[in-house]
matplotlib code that plots the C-alpha trace (Angstrom):
import matplotlib.pyplot as plt

x = [-40.3, -39.5, -37.1, -38.9, -37.8, -39.2, -41.3, -41.4, -45.1, -47.7, -50.0, -52.1, -55.4, -55.0, -54.2, -57.3, -59.5, -58.2, -58.8, -62.3, -62.9, -61.7, -63.7, -66.8, -66.0, -65.7, -69.0, -70.6, -69.5, -70.5, -74.0, -74.4, -73.2, -75.7, -78.5, -77.7, -77.7, -81.0, -82.6, -81.3, -82.7, -86.1, -86.5, -85.7]
y = [65.9, 62.3, 61.5, 60.3, 57.6, 57.6, 54.2, 53.4, 54.0, 51.3, 51.8, 48.6, 50.3, 52.9, 50.3, 48.4, 51.5, 52.2, 48.8, 48.9, 52.4, 51.0, 48.1, 50.1, 52.4, 49.4, 48.0, 51.3, 51.6, 48.2, 48.8, 52.2, 50.5, 47.7, 50.1, 52.1, 48.9, 48.0, 51.3, 51.3, 47.9, 48.6, 51.7, 50.2]
z = [-57.4, -58.2, -61.0, -64.1, -66.4, -70.0, -70.5, -66.9, -66.5, -66.3, -69.1, -69.1, -68.1, -70.8, -73.5, -72.5, -72.4, -75.9, -77.3, -76.0, -77.7, -81.1, -80.6, -80.1, -83.0, -85.4, -84.1, -84.5, -88.0, -88.9, -87.6, -89.2, -92.4, -92.1, -91.4, -94.4, -96.5, -95.1, -95.8, -99.4, -99.9, -98.2, -100.3, -103.9]

ax = plt.figure().add_subplot(projection="3d")
ax.plot(x, y, z, "-o")
ax.set_aspect("equal")
plt.show()
């Protein structure tokens, strides 16, 4: 097996994927909150 050095792996793709995931979670939460507020205002 090849010798492994801690911290030597290229993780740019993983970081980009994680940033996209976090962005989608924030958008999803914002849209959900917006829908809940709209539903609360429409039913009162």
